[in-house]
VOGUVO-551931 format. One record per residue (C-alpha): residue in one letter; y, z, x. Coordinates in steps of 0.001 Angstrom, whole numbers, padded with zeros to 6 digits, always signed. Layout:
% VOGUVO-551931
AYZX
...
***
This chain:
% VOGUVO-551931
M+000000+000000+000000
K+003444-000921+001284
Q+005642+002069+002116
K+008930+002275+000219
Q+012071+001814+002270
K+014163+004975+002469
I+017911+005025+001839
L+020281+007875+002661
I+023069+008307+000087
A+025966+010395+001423
D+028832+011047-000992
D+030613+014171-002217
D+030636+012966-005845
H+027425+014488-007245
D+027443+012280-010375
F+027831+009141-008263
V+024965+010226-005998
Q+022693+010900-008967
M+023503+007590-010655
L+023009+005619-007431
R+019806+007505-006654
E+018353+006612-010056
R+019395+002972-009681
L+017878+002656-006191
E+014656+004417-007128
A+014302+002135-010171
A+014662-000789-007746
G+011747+000562-005678
Y+013485+002486-002893
K+012958+006085-001813
T+016188+008086-001487
V+017455+011111+000392
C+020909+012526-000264
A+023736+014504+001313
N+027081+015610-000091
E+028999+016064+003157
G+029207+014409+006551
V+027483+017063+008651
R+024602+017189+006201
A+024326+013371+006263
V+023825+013489+010040
E+021186+016242+009672
V+019332+014310+006961
A+019437+011085+009009
H+017887+012853+012023
K+015217+014542+009904
E+014337+011729+007479
H+014911+008575+009586
P+016125+006402+006683
D+015989+002621+006825
L+019621+002413+005646
A+022575+004769+005111
L+025144+004440+002316
L+028198+006470+003316
D+031341+007418+001459
W+034518+007040+003528
K+035912+010457+002673
M+033596+013469+002472
P+034021+017130+003350
A+032735+018239+006768
G+032759+014767+008291
K+034208+011521+006975
G+032072+008388+006801
P+033505+006856+010010
A+032709+010027+011984
V+029172+010056+010587
A+028742+006355+011439
Q+029934+006979+014992
I+027609+009962+015503
L+024620+008034+014140
S+025382+005027+016371
E+025500+007236+019490
K+022104+008928+019060
D+018905+007211+020187
D+016899+008232+017116
T+019541+007058+014572
R+021367+004120+016193
H+018972+001660+014523
I+020033+002768+010996
P+022281+000135+009401
I+025243+001530+007478
I+027041+000383+004346
I+030300+002108+003410
I+030908+002558-000338
T+034304+004024-001175
G+037105+004306-003672
V+039571+005440-000994
E+042391+003195+000205
E+043546+003744+003783
P+045128+001211+006147
G+042666-000268+008625
M+039499+000975+006920
E+037639-002319+007021
K+038636-003015+010632
R+037505+000473+011659
S+034207-000081+009841
E+033642-003333+011740
E+034371-001580+015039
L+031707+000989+014176
G+029119-001702+013428
V+029038-001058+009680
K+027087-003868+007987
A+029088-003958+004742
F+032161-002382+003182
I+032022-002041-000604
R+034780-000708-002834
K+034241+001491-005891
P+033883+000676-008653
Y+031179-001626-007368
D+029015-004276-008970
A+025488-002811-009137
K+023748-006168-008768
A+025907-007124-005777
L+025225-003755-004123
L+021456-004118-004562
Q+021663-007642-003149
K+023640-006430-000115
I+021147-003588+000465
H+018285-006087+000318
E+020064-008428+002770
V+020800-005651+005257
L+017232-004324+005109
E+015809-007836+005538
W+018065-008412+008551
K+016976-005038+009971
K+013311-006076+009726
Y+014104-009278+011592
D+016270-007466+014138
D+013624-004768+014773
S+010994-007422+015463
L+013005-008985+018308
***
């Protein structure tokens, strides 16, 4: 039996996390969650997700800080990251690119488009890991 791909959802909006978790699990993914940046890093190190969905602005570690920490550690640098946020700050998308973030999605988001982007990133990761 094929193992489900695991996605880390890190966002301080509990309702958003629950809704996204249900949507991803219905689409066949396994999920792990965190509601603050420090916890997202801990969960990533413990659970080794195939992908991380990070909010830009969370307590105890914003998304960019989490992305940077994950990219610097040997056991988490392979985890592709998608930022999902409702925050507007100058230079956010450029900063995300500099950090190697695979996609930058604004809330409210289109559920179908998000699932498609997740699928694309995970497919690319499979290809990239096989090189």
